[in-house]
PASEBA-1860 file (N, C-alpha, C; in nm, 3 decimals):
! residues 182
1> MKAIIRHE> 1.093/1.778/-0.974/0.981/1.757/-0.884/1.031/1.750/-0.741 ~ 0.968/1.822/-0.655/1.001/1.811/-0.514/0.953/1.677/-0.464 ~ 1.025/1.622/-0.368/0.990/1.489/-0.317/0.853/1.490/-0.249 ~ 0.832/1.587/-0.161/0.706/1.588/-0.088/0.663/1.733/-0.067 ~ 0.538/1.760/-0.099/0.478/1.890/-0.070/0.369/1.863/0.033 ~ 0.374/1.928/0.147/0.274/1.905/0.252/0.189/2.030/0.268 ~ 0.063/2.008/0.290/-0.030/2.117/0.315/-0.124/2.076/0.427 ~ -0.245/2.118/0.418/-0.343/2.094/0.522/-0.350/1.947/0.562
9> GDRTWQQD> -0.350/1.925/0.694/-0.364/1.790/0.745/-0.248/1.698/0.711 ~ -0.135/1.753/0.671/-0.016/1.675/0.634/-0.040/1.575/0.521 ~ -0.141/1.599/0.438/-0.163/1.516/0.319/-0.063/1.557/0.214 ~ -0.024/1.462/0.131/0.068/1.491/0.022/0.003/1.454/-0.111 ~ 0.058/1.507/-0.219/0.005/1.469/-0.350/0.028/1.320/-0.375 ~ 0.137/1.265/-0.319/0.164/1.122/-0.336/0.053/1.038/-0.273 ~ 0.006/1.077/-0.156/-0.103/1.004/-0.091/-0.231/1.013/-0.173 ~ -0.258/1.131/-0.228/-0.376/1.147/-0.313/-0.367/1.058/-0.437
17> VKNVIRSV> -0.251/1.054/-0.499/-0.232/0.971/-0.619/-0.253/0.824/-0.584 ~ -0.198/0.779/-0.472/-0.217/0.640/-0.431/-0.364/0.609/-0.406 ~ -0.437/0.703/-0.348/-0.581/0.682/-0.324/-0.658/0.672/-0.455 ~ -0.624/0.754/-0.552/-0.689/0.747/-0.683/-0.661/0.612/-0.748 ~ -0.536/0.572/-0.749/-0.499/0.444/-0.812/-0.571/0.329/-0.744 ~ -0.572/0.330/-0.614/-0.640/0.223/-0.539/-0.789/0.218/-0.576 ~ -0.855/0.332/-0.577/-0.998/0.337/-0.609/-1.025/0.289/-0.751 ~ -0.943/0.335/-0.845/-0.959/0.294/-0.985/-0.940/0.144/-0.999
25> MIEYYHAA> -0.834/0.090/-0.940/-0.803/-0.051/-0.959/-0.904/-0.142/-0.889 ~ -0.954/-0.102/-0.775/-1.055/-0.184/-0.708/-1.181/-0.192/-0.793 ~ -1.226/-0.078/-0.844/-1.346/-0.082/-0.928/-1.319/-0.156/-1.060 ~ -1.201/-0.137/-1.116/-1.164/-0.204/-1.241/-1.170/-0.356/-1.224 ~ -1.114/-0.408/-1.115/-1.113/-0.552/-1.095/-1.245/-0.607/-1.043 ~ -1.333/-0.523/-0.992/-1.465/-0.571/-0.955/-1.556/-0.587/-1.078 ~ -1.514/-0.529/-1.188/-1.589/-0.546/-1.314/-1.552/-0.681/-1.377 ~ -1.644/-0.736/-1.452/-1.617/-0.861/-1.524/-1.506/-0.837/-1.626
33> PSLRSPFY> -1.422/-0.938/-1.653/-1.315/-0.921/-1.752/-1.365/-0.869/-1.887 ~ -1.487/-0.904/-1.925/-1.540/-0.858/-2.054/-1.562/-0.707/-2.057 ~ -1.575/-0.644/-1.941/-1.594/-0.499/-1.934/-1.464/-0.421/-1.922 ~ -1.356/-0.489/-1.884/-1.227/-0.423/-1.865/-1.168/-0.385/-2.001 ~ -1.145/-0.258/-2.019/-1.094/-0.208/-2.147/-1.024/-0.075/-2.123 ~ -0.949/-0.027/-2.223/-0.890/0.108/-2.208/-0.997/0.215/-2.183 ~ -1.109/0.204/-2.253/-1.216/0.302/-2.233/-1.268/0.299/-2.089 ~ -1.288/0.180/-2.035/-1.335/0.167/-1.897/-1.234/0.224/-1.799
41> MLKLMETY> -1.105/0.199/-1.824/-1.000/0.253/-1.738/-1.002/0.407/-1.743 ~ -1.017/0.463/-1.863/-1.023/0.609/-1.877/-1.144/0.667/-1.805 ~ -1.255/0.597/-1.815/-1.377/0.641/-1.746/-1.356/0.643/-1.595 ~ -1.291/0.540/-1.543/-1.263/0.534/-1.400/-1.166/0.644/-1.358 ~ -1.065/0.669/-1.441/-0.970/0.777/-1.409/-1.041/0.911/-1.405 ~ -1.131/0.934/-1.498/-1.206/1.060/-1.500/-1.293/1.073/-1.375 ~ -1.353/0.964/-1.333/-1.437/0.966/-1.214/-1.356/0.993/-1.088 ~ -1.244/0.922/-1.072/-1.170/0.928/-0.947/-1.064/1.038/-0.941
49> RQLLHPHL> -1.039/1.104/-1.050/-0.939/1.212/-1.044/-0.986/1.326/-0.956 ~ -1.114/1.329/-0.926/-1.167/1.429/-0.833/-1.106/1.414/-0.694 ~ -1.051/1.297/-0.664/-0.984/1.276/-0.536/-0.846/1.343/-0.531 ~ -0.795/1.383/-0.647/-0.667/1.454/-0.653/-0.692/1.603/-0.629 ~ -0.627/1.656/-0.532/-0.644/1.797/-0.500/-0.529/1.876/-0.562 ~ -0.558/1.954/-0.666/-0.451/2.026/-0.739/-0.365/2.115/-0.650 ~ -0.421/2.169/-0.542/-0.343/2.259/-0.456/-0.228/2.187/-0.384 ~ -0.229/2.052/-0.379/-0.120/1.978/-0.316/0.003/1.966/-0.407
57> FESPIHYY> -0.014/1.996/-0.534/0.095/1.983/-0.631/0.173/2.114/-0.641 ~ 0.293/2.106/-0.695/0.379/2.224/-0.709/0.316/2.331/-0.797 ~ 0.245/2.287/-0.900/0.187/2.380/-0.997/0.080/2.307/-1.076 ~ -0.001/2.380/-1.153/-0.098/2.313/-1.240/-0.028/2.219/-1.341 ~ 0.087/2.258/-1.388/0.160/2.172/-1.483/0.200/2.040/-1.416 ~ 0.247/2.048/-1.293/0.284/1.927/-1.219/0.162/1.837/-1.200 ~ 0.050/1.896/-1.163/-0.075/1.821/-1.144/-0.113/1.746/-1.272 ~ -0.118/1.817/-1.384/-0.161/1.754/-1.509/-0.058/1.655/-1.562
65> TVLAKITD> 0.069/1.680/-1.537/0.174/1.586/-1.579/0.161/1.454/-1.503 ~ 0.143/1.463/-1.371/0.126/1.342/-1.290/-0.001/1.268/-1.333 ~ -0.109/1.339/-1.352/-0.234/1.277/-1.394/-0.218/1.206/-1.528 ~ -0.150/1.270/-1.622/-0.127/1.209/-1.754/-0.039/1.084/-1.743 ~ 0.066/1.092/-1.662/0.156/0.977/-1.648/0.088/0.858/-1.583 ~ 0.014/0.881/-1.475/-0.048/0.767/-1.410/-0.157/0.706/-1.499 ~ -0.228/0.790/-1.570/-0.330/0.739/-1.662/-0.265/0.655/-1.772 ~ -0.161/0.709/-1.833/-0.091/0.638/-1.941/-0.035/0.505/-1.893
73> HLLQFFTS> 0.029/0.505/-1.779/0.092/0.381/-1.731/-0.009/0.279/-1.682 ~ -0.118/0.322/-1.620/-0.222/0.225/-1.583/-0.282/0.161/-1.708 ~ -0.301/0.241/-1.812/-0.350/0.185/-1.939/-0.251/0.083/-1.995 ~ -0.123/0.118/-1.996/-0.021/0.026/-2.047/-0.014/-0.102/-1.965 ~ -0.019/-0.087/-1.834/-0.001/-0.201/-1.745/-0.120/-0.297/-1.741 ~ -0.240/-0.246/-1.743/-0.355/-0.329/-1.708/-0.458/-0.353/-1.818 ~ -0.440/-0.297/-1.937/-0.545/-0.315/-2.038/-0.503/-0.402/-2.156 ~ -0.389/-0.470/-2.146/-0.353/-0.565/-2.253/-0.450/-0.683/-2.245
81> SEEVQRSP> -0.465/-0.756/-2.354/-0.560/-0.868/-2.356/-0.524/-0.973/-2.250 ~ -0.396/-0.992/-2.226/-0.353/-1.090/-2.124/-0.389/-1.041/-1.984 ~ -0.361/-0.915/-1.954/-0.388/-0.860/-1.820/-0.538/-0.850/-1.791 ~ -0.618/-0.819/-1.892/-0.762/-0.805/-1.872/-0.822/-0.935/-1.818 ~ -0.767/-1.048/-1.859/-0.821/-1.177/-1.818/-0.774/-1.220/-1.679 ~ -0.669/-1.159/-1.628/-0.617/-1.193/-1.496/-0.698/-1.122/-1.388 ~ -0.722/-1.192/-1.281/-0.788/-1.130/-1.166/-0.709/-1.168/-1.041 ~ -0.669/-1.071/-0.963/-0.595/-1.102/-0.841/-0.686/-1.164/-0.735
89> FLLFEQAV> -0.630/-1.255/-0.656/-0.708/-1.309/-0.546/-0.691/-1.222/-0.421 ~ -0.589/-1.137/-0.418/-0.576/-1.034/-0.315/-0.566/-0.900/-0.386 ~ -0.640/-0.804/-0.337/-0.642/-0.672/-0.400/-0.636/-0.567/-0.289 ~ -0.521/-0.501/-0.279/-0.496/-0.398/-0.178/-0.528/-0.448/-0.037 ~ -0.457/-0.551/0.001/-0.469/-0.608/0.135/-0.345/-0.574/0.214 ~ -0.353/-0.593/0.343/-0.239/-0.567/0.428/-0.199/-0.695/0.498 ~ -0.071/-0.729/0.485/-0.016/-0.846/0.553/0.063/-0.796/0.673 ~ 0.085/-0.884/0.767/0.161/-0.848/0.887/0.286/-0.933/0.891
97> YRHWKRYQ> 0.398/-0.866/0.902/0.527/-0.933/0.919/0.558/-0.930/1.069 ~ 0.565/-1.048/1.128/0.593/-1.057/1.272/0.741/-1.089/1.290 ~ 0.811/-1.001/1.357/0.952/-1.023/1.389/0.957/-1.115/1.510 ~ 0.996/-1.238/1.489/0.989/-1.335/1.598/1.091/-1.309/1.707 ~ 1.202/-1.244/1.678/1.301/-1.217/1.782/1.269/-1.090/1.860 ~ 1.210/-0.992/1.793/1.186/-0.861/1.857/1.041/-0.842/1.898 ~ 0.955/-0.935/1.870/0.814/-0.926/1.904/0.749/-0.798/1.852 ~ 0.790/-0.759/1.730/0.732/-0.642/1.665/0.655/-0.687/1.543
105> KTHVDIDF> 0.561/-0.600/1.503/0.485/-0.627/1.381/0.507/-0.511/1.286 ~ 0.518/-0.545/1.158/0.526/-0.445/1.052/0.416/-0.477/0.952 ~ 0.341/-0.376/0.912/0.235/-0.395/0.813/0.294/-0.379/0.674 ~ 0.261/-0.472/0.586/0.312/-0.474/0.449/0.193/-0.468/0.355 ~ 0.188/-0.366/0.270/0.079/-0.353/0.174/0.101/-0.445/0.055 ~ 0.004/-0.530/0.029/0.006/-0.620/-0.087/-0.097/-0.563/-0.184 ~ -0.049/-0.502/-0.292/-0.141/-0.439/-0.387/-0.219/-0.544/-0.465 ~ -0.148/-0.641/-0.522/-0.212/-0.747/-0.601/-0.139/-0.877/-0.574
113> AYKDAGTY> -0.212/-0.987/-0.568/-0.151/-1.120/-0.561/-0.225/-1.209/-0.659 ~ -0.148/-1.281/-0.740/-0.202/-1.369/-0.843/-0.149/-1.510/-0.823 ~ -0.228/-1.607/-0.864/-0.182/-1.746/-0.867/-0.188/-1.793/-1.011 ~ -0.073/-1.835/-1.062/-0.063/-1.885/-1.199/0.015/-2.015/-1.199 ~ -0.045/-2.120/-1.249/0.021/-2.250/-1.263/0.088/-2.294/-1.133 ~ 0.020/-2.274/-1.022/0.070/-2.323/-0.894/0.172/-2.233/-0.826 ~ 0.208/-2.121/-0.887/0.302/-2.029/-0.822/0.231/-1.896/-0.796 ~ 0.285/-1.823/-0.703/0.224/-1.697/-0.662/0.312/-1.579/-0.703
121> TVRKLLLE> 0.244/-1.473/-0.744/0.311/-1.348/-0.780/0.245/-1.235/-0.703 ~ 0.328/-1.148/-0.646/0.280/-1.025/-0.582/0.322/-0.911/-0.672 ~ 0.231/-0.818/-0.692/0.259/-0.699/-0.773/0.243/-0.576/-0.685 ~ 0.345/-0.491/-0.684/0.345/-0.368/-0.605/0.356/-0.249/-0.698 ~ 0.261/-0.157/-0.687/0.267/-0.034/-0.766/0.347/0.070/-0.688 ~ 0.442/0.130/-0.756/0.525/0.235/-0.697/0.499/0.365/-0.770 ~ 0.517/0.476/-0.700/0.510/0.604/-0.770/0.637/0.624/-0.850 ~ 0.750/0.610/-0.785/0.877/0.629/-0.853/0.967/0.511/-0.821
129> DNQHLVQH> 1.071/0.496/-0.899/1.167/0.388/-0.876/1.244/0.418/-0.748 ~ 1.246/0.323/-0.657/1.315/0.340/-0.531/1.379/0.206/-0.497 ~ 1.507/0.192/-0.524/1.575/0.065/-0.507/1.577/0.020/-0.361 ~ 1.589/0.115/-0.270/1.588/0.079/-0.127/1.453/0.016/-0.089 ~ 1.344/0.077/-0.134/1.210/0.023/-0.108/1.194/-0.115/-0.171 ~ 1.242/-0.132/-0.293/1.234/-0.262/-0.361/1.306/-0.369/-0.281 ~ 1.426/-0.341/-0.235/1.503/-0.439/-0.156/1.433/-0.472/-0.025 ~ 1.387/-0.370/0.044/1.319/-0.390/0.172/1.189/-0.470/0.153
137> YTQMAPVA> 1.111/-0.432/0.054/0.984/-0.499/0.027/1.008/-0.645/-0.014 ~ 1.112/-0.669/-0.092/1.144/-0.805/-0.138/1.179/-0.896/-0.020 ~ 1.234/-0.840/0.084/1.266/-0.919/0.203/1.144/-0.941/0.293 ~ 1.060/-0.840/0.304/0.949/-0.846/0.400/0.822/-0.911/0.344 ~ 0.786/-0.878/0.220/0.657/-0.921/0.165/0.639/-1.073/0.160 ~ 0.739/-1.150/0.114/0.716/-1.295/0.109/0.685/-1.356/0.246 ~ 0.759/-1.314/0.348/0.736/-1.367/0.482/0.601/-1.320/0.535 ~ 0.567/-1.194/0.510/0.438/-1.141/0.554/0.323/-1.216/0.485
145> CRQTFGFF> 0.338/-1.247/0.358/0.235/-1.324/0.286/0.221/-1.464/0.346 ~ 0.333/-1.526/0.376/0.329/-1.660/0.436/0.261/-1.654/0.573 ~ 0.301/-1.558/0.654/0.248/-1.549/0.790/0.100/-1.510/0.793 ~ 0.057/-1.422/0.703/-0.080/-1.371/0.706/-0.176/-1.451/0.620 ~ -0.132/-1.487/0.497/-0.224/-1.548/0.401/-0.193/-1.695/0.370 ~ -0.078/-1.745/0.413/-0.045/-1.885/0.393/0.013/-1.920/0.258 ~ 0.060/-1.823/0.183/0.128/-1.854/0.056/0.261/-1.779/0.053 ~ 0.351/-1.830/-0.029/0.483/-1.769/-0.043/0.503/-1.735/-0.191
153> PKRIEFWS> 0.513/-1.606/-0.226/0.527/-1.570/-0.367/0.663/-1.609/-0.423 ~ 0.662/-1.653/-0.548/0.787/-1.688/-0.617/0.849/-1.564/-0.682 ~ 0.763/-1.466/-0.712/0.814/-1.343/-0.774/0.736/-1.223/-0.725 ~ 0.806/-1.110/-0.725/0.743/-0.983/-0.692/0.771/-0.888/-0.808 ~ 0.663/-0.831/-0.861/0.674/-0.734/-0.970/0.654/-0.594/-0.914 ~ 0.743/-0.504/-0.951/0.732/-0.364/-0.912/0.706/-0.285/-1.038 ~ 0.594/-0.213/-1.040/0.556/-0.133/-1.155/0.543/0.012/-1.111 ~ 0.621/0.100/-1.172/0.618/0.242/-1.138/0.516/0.314/-1.226
161> VLTGKRTV> 0.417/0.376/-1.162/0.313/0.445/-1.237/0.355/0.583/-1.286 ~ 0.467/0.635/-1.238/0.516/0.764/-1.287/0.622/0.748/-1.395 ~ 0.701/0.641/-1.388/0.808/0.624/-1.487/0.775/0.517/-1.591 ~ 0.685/0.425/-1.558/0.653/0.315/-1.649/0.749/0.198/-1.638 ~ 0.846/0.206/-1.549/0.946/0.100/-1.534/0.886/-0.019/-1.461 ~ 0.921/-0.138/-1.510/0.879/-0.262/-1.445/1.003/-0.340/-1.404 ~ 1.002/-0.389/-1.281/1.113/-0.467/-1.228/1.055/-0.595/-1.169 ~ 1.123/-0.706/-1.191/1.079/-0.834/-1.134/1.189/-0.887/-1.044
169> EMIDIQPP> 1.152/-0.925/-0.925/1.244/-0.988/-0.830/1.197/-1.132/-0.809 ~ 1.286/-1.227/-0.835/1.255/-1.368/-0.812/1.290/-1.401/-0.668 ~ 1.205/-1.479/-0.601/1.223/-1.511/-0.461/1.260/-1.658/-0.448 ~ 1.363/-1.684/-0.368/1.406/-1.821/-0.340/1.296/-1.891/-0.260 ~ 1.262/-2.011/-0.300/1.155/-2.086/-0.232/1.195/-2.119/-0.088 ~ 1.322/-2.142/-0.062/1.370/-2.169/0.073/1.442/-2.045/0.123 ~ 1.367/-1.944/0.165/1.427/-1.815/0.197/1.509/-1.817/0.325 ~ 1.618/-1.745/0.324/1.698/-1.731/0.446/1.657/-1.608/0.526
177> YIGYKK> 1.530/-1.569/0.518/1.486/-1.447/0.583/1.475/-1.464/0.733 ~ 1.512/-1.360/0.804/1.497/-1.359/0.949/1.348/-1.361/0.980 ~ 1.312/-1.445/1.069/1.172/-1.451/1.108/1.092/-1.554/1.031 ~ 1.154/-1.617/0.930/1.081/-1.716/0.852/1.080/-1.848/0.925 ~ 0.963/-1.906/0.942/0.952/-2.039/1.002/0.862/-2.123/0.914 ~ 0.898/-2.245/0.894/0.814/-2.337/0.816/0.697/-2.383/0.898
END
C-alpha cells in the first residue's frame, strides 16, 4: 500500500476513512446502548461508506480491502457486550496543549474518553501502527486533557482499524512532562 495517494483538493483516502469512522462512531454512541449491536454497526457502515471516494484509492481492490478491514475491526472493537454498555464522556473532541515556554498551542484529537472507577482512559483510533505517533501522543494528550478538560488520563489505548492491533500505554500520575503545571 502506498502511504498517501493525493488527488483533487489534496484529499487522501486516509482522510476519507477517518471521516467515515468518525461519522459511524458518533451515530453509534448517540444510540442507546440497547440499540448498539453488530447489525447496527454494519448498517452505519453501509450508510457512511458513501463518504469514501473509491478514486482516492490505489485500485478497487485496495478500496474494498480497506473497507472490509475497518468494518471488521470496528465490529471487533466496539460490539462486545462490555463495550456496548460503555459510553464515552468525550467523543471526537479537540484538546489544546499549551507550551508554556514557547507560547505555542498544539491541537490534540481526543477520539474517546471514558471514566471508570475514578480513573480516566483516552482511546485513540489509528489507521496503522505508528510507534512515533504513539510516543508523541502519549506525551501530549494527558497534558492537553488536563489543560482543556480538567482530567488526567491514567491510560491511553491505541486501536488500529487497519491492523486490529491494540496497544495500551499507562501514564504516570505525576508526569514529568514539559509544560505540565498542577
